[in-house]
N, C-alpha and C positions, 0 to 999 in steps of 0.2 A: 645832507639831510639830517635833521636833529631827531634823535630817538630818545624819548624820555625814559628815565630810569624806572625800574619796577616799583610799584607802590603796594604797600601791604596794609590790610585792615586786621586789627586784632579782634578775634572772636573769643568765645569762652566755652569751656566744657564744664557742666555743672558738677558739683561734688558727687552727686549720685551717679552720673554718667561715668566719671573718672573712677569711682569705686567699683562699678560694674566692669569697666575695662580692665583694671588691674587684677581684679579677682579672676576674671575669665582667663587672662593670660597666665597667671600663676597656676591656676588649676590645670590648664593645658600642659604647662611645662613640668608639672609634678606627676602627670600620668606616667604609669610604670614604663611603658614603651618609650616615651619621650625621655624620661630620666635615664634609663639604661643606655639610650643612644648618646646622651650627653656624656655619661661616664666613660663610654667606650672611646669617644673622641678625645676627651681629656687625657685618658690613660695612654692612648697611642702617642699623642704629642709629648706627653711626659717621658715616655720611654725613649724617644728619639729627639732629644733637644739639639738645637743648632744655634750657633753663635751669629752675631750681627752680620747681615748681608750673605749669610750662608743658609738661609731658611728654605732650602729647595724642597725637601721632603714635606716640611710643614705646609709650604705653599701649595704643593701638589695635593695634599690631603684636603686643604680648604677648597681648592678648585673642584675636586671630585665631589665634595659634599654640596657645593653650590650647583654643580651640574645636575646632581640627583634631585635637587630642589627646584630646578628649572629657573635659576636666577642667573641673569647675564652679568658679566664682569669684564673689566679691563685688566690685562696682565701682559707683561710684567711692568710694574711701576717701581722705580727706585730698586731695580734688580730683582727683588723677590716679592714685592708688595702687590696687593690686589685691591681694586675698588669696584665693588658690586653695587647694583641698583635694584631696588624694589619699589614698585609704584608706577605712576603714569609717565614718568620722565619729565614732567613739567615742574617748574618751580612752585613753591620753595623746595630747596634741597637741604636736607638735614642729615648730618653725618654722625655715625656711631663708629668709634675707633677702638681697635684692639692691637696691641703690639705682639710680635711673634717670637722674638729672639730669646735665647737662654744665656746663661752665665758660665764662665770657665771655672766651675766649682765641682768637686767630686761629691756626689750625693752619699750621705751616710745613713739615710732612712732605709731600713730593711723592710721592703714590702714587695709584693708580687710584681709591681709595675715600676720598680726602681730603674733609673736611667741606664740604658744599655750603651750609651755613648760615654765611655769612661772619661772623667774630667770635665764633663758638661752636665748642667742641671738647670731645670726650670725653678730656680730658687727665688725668683721674683714674681711668680704666678702668671707669667704670660701664657702658659698652657691653659690656664683657667680663663684668662681674658679672651683668647681665641674661641674657646668652647662656648662661653656665654654669648659671644657675638654670633656664632653659628646658630645657637639656640634662638636668639632674637631673629635671625634671618628666617628660620623656619616658621616662627610665629607670625612674622610680618608677611611672608609669602602667602600664608593662609588668608590674609586680609588685604591682599594687594589691590583688589578692586575697590576697596573702601578708603584707601589712603588719599588724602587731599594734597598730593604733592609727591615727592620722591625721597626715599630714605637711601642714603649712600653708606655702604658698609666698607669701612676702611681697615684693611688688614696691613698693618705697617711693620716694616722690618726695622731692626737696628736701633731700638730705643736705648739700649745700654751703651753709653759712651759715644756712639757714632752719629747721633742726631738724625735718625731715619725720618722723623717728621719734617725736618728741613728739606730733605731730598724729595719727599713726596710733594711738598709745596713747590720746590724748584722745577719739578717736571710738569707742573700745572694740573696735577691730579685732583687737587682740592679746590680749584677755581669754581666760583659761583655758589659755594656753600654759604647758606645763611647762618648756620649754627653747627656746633660739634659737641658731642657728649661722650664721656668715657668713664669706665669704672676701673679701679685698681684694688687688688686684694689688700686686706689689712688683717694680718694674723693676730693682732692684739685685740681686735673687736669681735664680739660674739657673732656667730652666724645669725642672720636676720636683722642686722643693724647696718646702717650706712652713715657716713660722716663727710662733711666738707665745710667750706666757709666761703663767703663772698669776697671778692677782691683778691689781694695777694694771698696765695695759698702755699706755694713752695718757692724756694729761692732759685735765683739764677746760679749757675755753676760754671767755673772755668778752671783751667790747670796752668801750672807754670813749671818749667825746669830751668834751673840756673847752673852755669858752670863758672866757678871761681878759679882763675888761673894764678898760680904763684910761681915759686921756684923751689924745686926739690932740693933736699940735702939731708945730711946726717942729723939725727935728733940730738946728738951731743954737741952740735955746733949750729944752733938755730940762727945765730947772727950771720951765717953764710947762706941762709935760705930766706925765702919769703913764704911765710906759712899760710896757705889757703884754708887750713882747718880753723885757725883762729879767726880769720875773716868770715868764714861760714858761720861760726858760732855767734859772732857779733851780728851778722845779718839776720840769723834766725831770731835772736832776742829782739832786734829792732823791728822785725816784721810784726811781732805781737803788739808793739806800741801803736801800730796803725789802728788797731781796734781799741786799745785801752786809752789812747790819748788823742787820736785824730778823729775818731768817730763819735757822733752823738750817741750817748749810752742808751737812748730810747729807740735807736734804729738798728735792726738785726743785721750784723755782718760777721763774716768768719774769714780768717786766714789761718790755714793749718799746713804745716810742713809734714809731709808723710814719709819722706825718705832722705837719707844722707849717705853718700858713697864717697869714700876717700881711699887712702892706701890700705895695705894689709900687713905691713911690717911694723913691729913695735918700735923700732929704732930709726925709722925713716920718715922724714917730713915729705908728704907727697907733692907732686907738681900741681895737682888740681883737685877740687872737690866738686861733686855734682849733688845738687839737692833739688827737691821738687815738692809740690803740694797742690792744694786747691784753695780757691777763694770764692765767696758766696755773698750775695746780697739779694734783697727783695725788690730792688729797682734797677733799671738799666743805668741810671746815673751812678748808683752805688757800685755797680760792676765796673764801669769805666774808671771811676776814681780809684778803686782798689788796684786795678791793673796798672795804672800810672804810678801809684805809690810803691807797689811791689818792685817794679823795675827800678825806680829811683833809689829805694832803700838798699837793695842788693848791690847795685852798681856803686853807690857812694860809700857804703861800708867796706866794700872791697878796696876801693881807692884809698880810704883812710889807712889801710894796712898794706899799701903798695902792691895790691893785687889788681887784676882786671876781671870784669864779669860780663857775661852775656846772659840774657834772659829770653827764653823761648816760651810763648804762650800756646804753642801747638794748634794754632787757629785753623789750619787746613786739615790736619790729621784728625784732631779731636775737637770739633767745633764747640764753642761755648754755648751753654743752654741759657735761654732767657728765663726770667722768673715766670712762674705759672700764675696768671692773673685770671681768676674766675669771673666771667661776666655776671654782674649782679642780678640782672633780669632773668638770665637763663638759670642761674643758681636758684632763684626763688621758684621758678617753674619746676626744676628738677626736685627741689625740696618738697613741693606740693605733691608731685607724683609719688615720691618716695613715702611720704606720710600716708597717702591713700593706700599704697601697697603694703606697707609694713607697720603702720601706726605711728603717731607723732612721737611717742617715747623712744622709738627705735631709729629716729633720724637725728643725728647728733651734730653739734657744732665742733668741728675739728680744730685743734690748735695749729697755728702757723708752724711750718717745719722748714728747716734749712736743708732738707733733702731736695733733690732736683729731678725734673721730668722733662723730656723733650716735647711733651704736650704743650708746653709754653710757647712753642713756635707758632701754634695755630691761633692763639688769642689776638695778635695784631691784625689778622686777616678776617676774623669772623667772631661772633659770639661763641665762646667756648667755656665749658665747665667740666671739671672732673670730680667725681665722688670716690671715696674709699668704701669698700664693701667688706664686711666682717667674714672671716673664715675660721673662727675659733669655735670648736665644739666644746660646750661647757662640760660634757660628761667624759671627755678624754683628757690625756695629759696635756699640760701647757705646750703650745706650739712655739717654735723658735721664730725669730723675726725674719724679715726679708733679707735676702742674700746670705742666708744661713744654709749650710749643708744638711741641716736637720729640719728644714721647713716641712710642715705637714698642713694640708688643706682639707677642710671639711667639705666633701663634695656636695653636701646639701645646698651649698651656695649656688650651684650651677643653675637650677631652675629659677632661683630668686634673681640672679643677675640677668639671665636671659629675658625674663618677663619685665624686669625694670628697664632694661635697654629698649625693648620693644614699646613699652608704655610711654617712655620719654619721647620717642620719635613720633608715635601716633598722635599723642596729645599736642606735641609741638606743631605738627602739620594742621591739626584741627583748629588751632587758634591763630595761625598765620595764613590769612587768606589772600591770595594774589588777585589784584584788581586789574 
C-alpha cells in the first residue's frame, strides 16, 4: 500500500500578530515570579556543572521541572538526554534544542553561586541554554491548546567534544522533526541583541594525533640515531603549507598543531615524538581533503628522515563535527521573529567563525538554524569569552531567550499547516 508523504501549506502571521505574540511572551517571562524562577534554575545548574554524558543531576532537575509543568517527555536518550513534547502530538514537529554539559575548567569568578564541583564550570553557557529552554517550555505549556502542531524540547548531552547531537540522532530521538532552532550565548554581544547568518555559519572540526617513530640515541652522536624530533619539525612546517599553498585563499580552512611531546633529557635523542592538533573547514569536501593531506604530509615527511609515522583521527572516541549550515528559509523566519521581539537594529549579521558546534549534525536531517544571543551587560565590567574561567553572564538574557525560543516555535507552527 502506497502512503503519500505529508504535504505542507505555508501560511502567514501578520506583523501585527507577530508583534503582539512576542510582546506577550516577553512580558510574561519578565514578570517577577517568572524571572526569579529562571534565575533559581540557572544558578542551581551553574553550581553543579557536569561533564559530557555525566549530566545526571542536571537531567534530574530538568525532569523535575517538566513534571511540575505537566509536560511529558522521553528519557533517557543518549544516556542523559531528554526529549519533551508540548502541543497536540500531531505534525509538524518543531524542535528547540539546549545542550547540558559543562567544561573541565576551574571557575575563577567569585560570586554566591560559584561552581561547587571543583574543576568543572559552565564556561560555555549551557546552564543558560537549559534555563532558557525550560522558560520556553513554561510559556509554551500555557498555550498548548493553541499550538498548531507539536513543539519538541531537546535537552542534549555532550556537546563539548563528544558529539551528543550525533548520538541523539542515532537513537532516533529526532526523527520526524521538520525543523530545529537553538540559541547560544555570546558574551561579546550586548544583552538584547542576537546574531546569525544564513548558510555556512561555523566550521566543521576534527582532531588528529600522530606518532613519529625514530631511533633513540645520545645527542652527541646523532649519526647513530634516527631523530624523530627533526622529522616532527619538518612535518609541522609542512602542515602549514596545506593552507598556504594547497588551499584556495578565498576558502576558510585551518590546520593547527596544539601539542608536541618528545623526550625530557637535554642530551638524548628520543625514540619517538607525539604531536596533535585540529583541522577545520566550512565544507564536508574541505574536511575530507584536509584529513587526507594531513595523513600524507606527516607520513611522507617522516619517511624523508628515515622515520615511520602513524596518524590517528580519533574518529570513534571524539567524532568529527560537520560544519554548521543554517537553513536559509528558517534563518529568515528566525530573523523576522527576532526583529519583532527585539527590534531590527538588535538583530545582527554574524561573521563566519571557525569555531565548531555539534548542532551541525542536525542540518542534514531537517531545516536547522542557530542564533547567538548577547549576554554582556553594558553597565558592568567586560565579560570574558566562552571557555574562560572568568565568564560572566547577564541573567537578564534569561527571559529574552525563553520568549524568543517560544515565539520561534509558535510562529513556525502557525505558518506550516499540515494538509
